[in-house]
C-alpha positions in Angstrom: 47.4 132.1 138.1 48.2 135.7 137.5 51.5 136.5 135.9 53.7 139.6 135.6 56.8 140.3 133.6 58.8 138.3 136.2 57.3 135.2 137.8 56.3 135.6 141.4 55.4 133.1 144.1 54.1 135.2 147.0 53.2 138.8 147.8 53.3 140.8 151.0 50.6 143.4 151.6 51.6 146.2 154.0 51.5 149.9 154.8 54.5 152.2 154.3 54.3 154.5 157.3 56.8 157.0 155.7 54.9 157.3 152.4 51.5 156.8 154.0 50.5 154.4 151.2 49.7 150.7 151.0 51.9 148.4 148.9 51.9 144.9 147.4 55.4 143.5 146.9 55.6 140.5 144.6 58.4 138.1 145.4 60.1 134.9 144.2 63.1 133.1 145.7 65.4 135.7 144.0 63.8 138.7 145.8 61.2 141.3 145.0 60.0 141.2 141.4 57.5 144.0 141.4 55.9 146.5 143.7 52.5 148.1 143.5 51.6 151.2 145.6 48.1 152.6 146.2 46.1 154.7 148.6 43.9 151.7 149.1 44.2 148.0 148.4 41.1 145.8 147.8 41.7 142.0 148.3 38.7 140.3 146.6 37.9 136.9 147.9 40.7 134.5 148.7 42.7 134.3 151.9 45.9 135.5 153.4 48.1 134.6 156.3 49.9 136.9 158.8 53.6 137.2 158.4 55.8 139.2 160.8 59.3 139.8 161.9 60.8 141.9 164.7 62.5 145.2 164.0 66.3 145.1 164.3 66.7 148.8 165.2 66.8 150.5 168.5 63.0 150.8 168.6 61.1 147.7 169.7 58.2 146.9 167.3 57.1 144.3 164.7 56.8 144.5 161.0 53.5 142.8 160.0 52.2 141.9 156.6 49.4 139.9 155.1 50.9 137.3 152.7 49.1 136.0 149.7 50.2 133.5 147.1 50.5 133.7 143.3 48.7 130.4 142.7 45.6 131.9 144.4 45.5 135.2 142.5 43.5 135.8 139.3 44.5 139.4 138.6 46.1 142.6 140.0 45.1 145.9 138.6 44.1 149.5 139.4 40.5 150.4 139.3 39.1 153.7 138.0 39.4 155.3 141.5 43.1 154.4 141.8 42.6 151.5 144.2 44.8 148.5 143.7 42.5 145.4 143.3 43.9 142.0 143.9 41.3 139.4 142.8 41.7 135.8 144.0 40.6 132.6 142.5 37.7 131.2 144.6 38.7 128.3 146.8 36.8 125.2 145.6 38.0 122.8 148.3 35.3 121.0 150.3 35.4 121.2 154.1 36.7 117.8 155.3 35.7 115.7 158.3 38.2 114.2 160.7 37.9 110.4 161.3 36.1 109.6 164.5 38.2 106.6 165.6 41.8 108.0 165.3 44.4 107.3 168.0 46.9 110.0 167.1 47.7 112.4 164.3 50.9 113.5 162.7 51.5 116.7 160.7 54.3 118.3 158.7 54.7 121.0 156.1 55.1 120.9 152.4 58.4 122.4 151.2 56.7 123.3 147.9 53.7 125.2 149.2 54.5 125.7 152.9 51.0 124.4 153.8 50.5 121.5 156.2 49.3 118.0 155.7 47.7 116.1 158.6 47.6 112.3 158.9 45.2 110.5 161.2 46.3 107.0 162.5 44.5 104.3 164.4 46.0 102.4 167.4 47.6 99.9 165.0 49.5 102.8 163.3 47.4 102.4 160.1 46.7 105.6 158.2 43.0 106.4 158.3 42.9 109.7 156.5 45.3 112.4 155.2 44.2 116.0 154.8 46.4 118.0 152.5 47.2 121.6 151.8 45.8 123.4 154.9 47.1 126.3 156.8 47.7 124.9 160.3 47.1 126.6 163.6 48.1 124.8 166.9 46.7 126.1 170.2 47.7 124.7 173.6 48.5 121.2 172.3 51.4 119.0 173.4 53.3 117.6 170.5 56.6 115.8 169.9 58.8 115.3 166.9 59.0 111.8 165.3 60.5 110.1 162.3 63.8 110.4 160.4 64.5 112.7 157.5 62.9 113.0 155.1 59.9 111.5 156.9 59.8 113.9 159.9 56.6 114.9 161.6 55.0 116.4 164.7 52.9 113.8 166.6 49.8 114.7 168.7 48.0 112.1 170.9 44.2 112.0 170.7 43.9 112.7 174.4 45.7 116.0 174.0 43.2 117.3 171.4 40.0 118.8 172.6 38.7 120.1 169.3 39.7 120.1 165.6 38.2 122.7 163.2 38.7 122.1 159.5 37.7 124.8 157.0 38.3 125.1 153.2 41.8 126.6 153.8 42.8 125.8 157.4 43.0 123.2 160.1 43.0 124.3 163.8 44.2 121.9 166.5 43.0 123.0 170.0 44.1 121.4 173.3 
């Protein structure tokens, strides 16, 4: 993991429309720890997720960033041309298969990493497989909340799922 003078956990990559420059803001739970500014940003390998929020002013638009995480970053430095280069640690995870005979699945999100874990169960409520640390995308799937805190989940019945795609970093549930 790459480190700066102050520990950071995530970064937002965005474009400053006033300065006409790209930026990478490093953050921890206390706020922004460091900001890099460059004419161009090069994100080598790795992955990111879209992060957005609606503007609160009188103009209706969205602020949109690509979010990256400190645990995935090897280095941040400027190259000889002045580009900011963010080099990621290659993802070594294997693509996983889903069990063929599941009856339903449950998913929730890690409070430490914000990524999902997905649990596949048979008709007797026995756990068949658990897939950890994936970004989760849910498309046109009926789901319901189940459990009691701290064991809360979203449950999806097998008949509501038409397809599941699992990659090195993400799991997509499609209805």
